[in-house]
C-alpha positions as CSV (number, residue, x, y, z in Angstrom):
1,M,1.6,-73.5,18.5
2,T,2.7,-72.4,22.0
3,V,-0.1,-72.3,24.6
4,A,0.0,-69.8,27.5
5,R,0.5,-71.3,30.9
6,L,-0.6,-68.4,33.1
7,V,-2.8,-65.3,32.6
8,L,-2.6,-62.0,34.5
9,A,-5.7,-59.9,35.2
10,T,-4.5,-56.7,33.6
11,H,-4.6,-55.0,30.2
12,N,-1.3,-53.3,31.0
13,P,1.6,-54.9,29.1
14,H,4.1,-53.4,31.5
15,K,2.5,-55.4,34.4
16,V,2.6,-58.6,32.4
17,R,6.3,-58.1,31.8
18,E,6.9,-57.3,35.5
19,L,5.2,-60.6,36.4
20,R,7.3,-62.5,33.9
21,E,10.5,-61.0,35.4
22,I,9.5,-61.9,38.9
23,L,8.5,-65.5,38.0
24,A,11.5,-66.2,35.7
25,P,14.0,-67.0,38.6
26,V,11.6,-69.5,40.2
27,V,10.0,-71.1,37.1
28,P,12.6,-72.9,35.1
29,G,12.2,-72.5,31.3
30,L,9.5,-69.8,31.6
31,A,9.2,-68.2,28.2
32,A,7.7,-64.8,27.4
33,Q,4.7,-66.3,25.7
34,D,3.9,-68.5,28.7
35,V,2.5,-65.4,30.6
36,V,-0.2,-63.3,29.0
37,G,-2.5,-60.5,30.0
38,A,-6.3,-60.4,30.0
39,A,-6.2,-58.3,26.8
40,D,-4.4,-61.1,25.0
41,V,-7.3,-63.5,25.7
42,G,-10.1,-61.0,25.2
43,A,-11.3,-61.2,28.8
44,E,-13.4,-58.3,30.2
45,P,-12.8,-57.1,33.8
46,P,-15.5,-58.4,36.3
47,R,-17.3,-56.1,38.8
48,E,-15.1,-55.6,41.8
49,D,-17.5,-55.5,44.8
50,G,-15.3,-57.0,47.5
51,V,-14.6,-55.1,50.7
52,T,-10.9,-56.0,51.0
53,F,-8.0,-56.0,48.7
54,A,-7.8,-59.8,48.9
55,E,-11.5,-60.2,48.0
56,N,-11.2,-58.0,44.9
57,A,-8.0,-59.7,43.8
58,L,-9.7,-63.1,44.1
59,I,-12.8,-61.9,42.2
60,K,-10.6,-60.9,39.3
61,A,-8.5,-64.1,39.3
62,R,-11.6,-66.3,39.6
63,A,-13.3,-64.7,36.7
64,L,-10.2,-65.0,34.5
65,A,-9.6,-68.6,35.4
66,A,-13.2,-69.5,34.6
67,V,-13.1,-67.7,31.2
68,T,-9.7,-69.0,30.1
69,G,-9.3,-72.4,31.8
70,L,-5.8,-71.3,32.8
71,P,-4.2,-70.5,36.2
72,A,-4.9,-66.8,36.8
73,V,-3.1,-64.1,38.8
74,A,-4.7,-60.8,39.9
75,D,-3.9,-58.0,42.3
76,D,-5.7,-55.2,44.0
77,S,-4.0,-52.3,45.7
78,G,-4.4,-48.9,47.2
79,L,-3.3,-46.3,49.7
80,C,-4.2,-46.7,53.4
81,V,-3.8,-43.6,55.6
82,D,-3.5,-44.1,59.3
83,V,-5.6,-41.1,60.5
84,L,-8.3,-42.0,58.0
85,G,-8.7,-45.4,59.5
86,G,-7.2,-47.1,56.4
87,A,-9.0,-45.1,53.8
88,P,-9.0,-44.5,50.8
89,G,-8.1,-48.3,50.8
90,I,-10.0,-50.2,48.2
91,F,-11.6,-46.9,47.0
92,S,-8.2,-45.3,46.2
93,A,-8.7,-45.2,42.5
94,R,-12.1,-43.4,42.8
95,W,-11.6,-41.4,46.0
96,S,-12.8,-38.2,44.3
97,G,-15.8,-39.9,42.8
98,H,-14.3,-40.5,39.3
99,H,-12.4,-43.7,38.7
100,G,-8.8,-43.2,37.7
101,D,-8.7,-39.4,38.1
102,D,-5.3,-39.3,39.8
103,V,-5.1,-35.6,40.0
104,A,-8.5,-35.2,41.6
105,N,-7.9,-38.0,44.0
106,L,-4.6,-36.5,45.1
107,V,-6.1,-33.0,45.6
108,L,-8.9,-34.3,47.7
109,L,-6.7,-36.4,49.9
110,L,-4.3,-33.6,50.6
111,A,-7.2,-31.3,51.4
112,Q,-8.5,-33.8,53.9
113,L,-5.1,-34.0,55.6
114,A,-4.3,-30.3,55.5
115,D,-4.5,-29.9,59.3
116,V,-2.8,-33.2,60.2
117,P,0.6,-32.7,61.7
118,D,3.7,-34.3,60.2
119,E,4.0,-36.9,63.0
120,H,0.6,-38.3,62.2
121,R,0.8,-38.5,58.5
122,G,1.8,-42.2,58.4
123,A,0.4,-44.2,55.5
124,G,1.2,-47.1,53.3
125,F,0.5,-48.8,50.0
126,T,-1.0,-52.3,50.3
127,C,-1.3,-54.9,47.6
128,A,-3.0,-58.3,47.6
129,A,-1.9,-60.7,44.9
130,A,-4.1,-63.8,44.2
131,L,-3.6,-67.0,42.3
132,V,-6.6,-69.1,41.2
133,T,-6.4,-72.3,39.2
134,P,-9.2,-73.9,37.2
135,D,-9.4,-76.8,39.7
136,G,-10.4,-74.4,42.5
137,F,-7.1,-73.8,44.2
138,E,-6.7,-70.3,45.6
139,H,-3.9,-68.5,47.4
140,V,-3.3,-64.8,48.3
141,E,-0.2,-63.0,49.4
142,T,0.0,-59.4,50.7
143,G,2.7,-56.7,50.3
144,V,3.0,-53.4,52.1
145,L,5.1,-50.3,51.5
146,R,5.1,-48.0,54.6
147,G,5.9,-44.3,54.6
148,R,4.5,-40.9,55.4
149,L,2.6,-38.4,53.3
150,E,4.0,-35.1,52.1
151,R,2.0,-31.9,51.9
152,A,2.5,-31.4,48.2
153,P,3.4,-33.7,45.3
154,R,7.0,-34.2,44.3
155,G,8.4,-36.2,41.3
156,E,7.4,-37.0,37.8
157,G,7.5,-40.8,37.9
158,G,4.9,-43.4,39.1
159,F,1.2,-42.7,39.2
160,G,-1.7,-42.3,41.6
161,Y,-0.5,-41.3,45.1
162,D,3.2,-41.9,44.4
163,P,4.1,-38.2,44.4
164,V,3.0,-37.8,48.0
165,L,4.3,-41.0,49.7
166,V,7.8,-40.9,51.1
167,P,8.7,-44.5,51.7
168,D,10.5,-45.5,54.9
169,A,13.0,-47.5,52.8
170,Q,15.1,-45.0,50.9
171,P,17.8,-45.7,48.2
172,A,21.4,-45.1,49.1
173,R,21.6,-42.3,46.5
174,A,19.0,-40.3,48.5
175,A,21.9,-39.3,50.9
176,G,19.6,-37.9,53.5
177,R,17.1,-36.3,51.2
178,L,13.8,-38.1,51.5
179,L,12.4,-39.1,48.1
180,T,8.8,-39.8,47.2
181,C,7.8,-42.9,45.3
182,A,7.5,-40.6,42.2
183,E,11.1,-39.6,42.6
184,L,12.4,-43.2,42.6
185,T,13.6,-45.0,39.5
186,P,11.4,-47.9,38.3
187,E,14.1,-50.3,39.6
188,E,14.3,-48.6,43.0
189,K,10.5,-48.6,43.3
190,N,10.1,-52.2,42.2
191,A,12.6,-53.4,44.8
192,I,10.6,-52.1,47.7
193,S,7.0,-51.7,46.4
194,H,4.0,-53.3,47.9
195,R,3.1,-54.9,44.5
196,G,6.6,-56.3,44.0
197,S,6.6,-57.7,47.5
198,A,3.2,-59.4,47.0
199,F,4.1,-60.9,43.7
200,R,7.5,-62.1,44.8
201,A,5.8,-63.8,47.8
202,L,3.2,-65.4,45.5
203,A,5.8,-66.5,42.9
204,P,6.8,-69.8,44.6
205,T,3.2,-70.9,44.8
206,V,2.6,-70.0,41.2
207,A,5.7,-72.0,40.2
208,A,4.5,-75.0,42.2
209,R,1.1,-74.9,40.4
210,L,2.4,-74.5,36.8
C-alpha cells in the first residue's frame, strides 16, 4: 500500500494536480499518489482568523499537518487594490458579505472604484504558500501578479476577480490587445500567476523536506 508523502489544504482536485505538476521537476520519483488533498484524508478546514495571507496559509497548513502527521502545504490569496489600501486583501472571497459569491464581490468592487481614473486603478493578486511539517518546520513563500483593473468584466475563464484584472505580463498572442486574466488560457495564467509563482518558489523547500 502506497502512503502519501504530502497533503495539500484544498478540496479542489485541480489544485492538487497543479501542485503535483509544479513539484514533479524538483522531486525525483514523485508519483501521483504521493500528493493528496484534504478531502482525500477527510480533513475539515480550520477557522482562518489570521490578518495576513501568510498567517492564514500557516493556520491551514498547521492544522492539516497536525491531523495527518504528514508535511502539509496550504495557500491563501486575494486581490489587493492600491487605492483601497490593499483591500479586499484577505477578505477578497467575502468582500460583499457572502463567502464565495464571485458576482456580488465583483459588482461591489467595481462600484467602489467607479470614480477612480484609469491611471490609479493599479492592483494585484497576492498568494502566500506555506509548508508545515509535523516536526514543527515552517516556511512561507509569496507570489504577486500585478496589473490594473478594468471597468467591466471580460472573459469566461478563471474565477473571482479574474475578469477585471489586466496583468502587466501579457502573452505574445495578445498582439497589443490587453487581455484580462479571464481571457488567458490556463497555461498562460499559470505561467504568470501569483499562485504559480508562490508554489514554484516553495517547491525546492518542499523537495528538501520530503
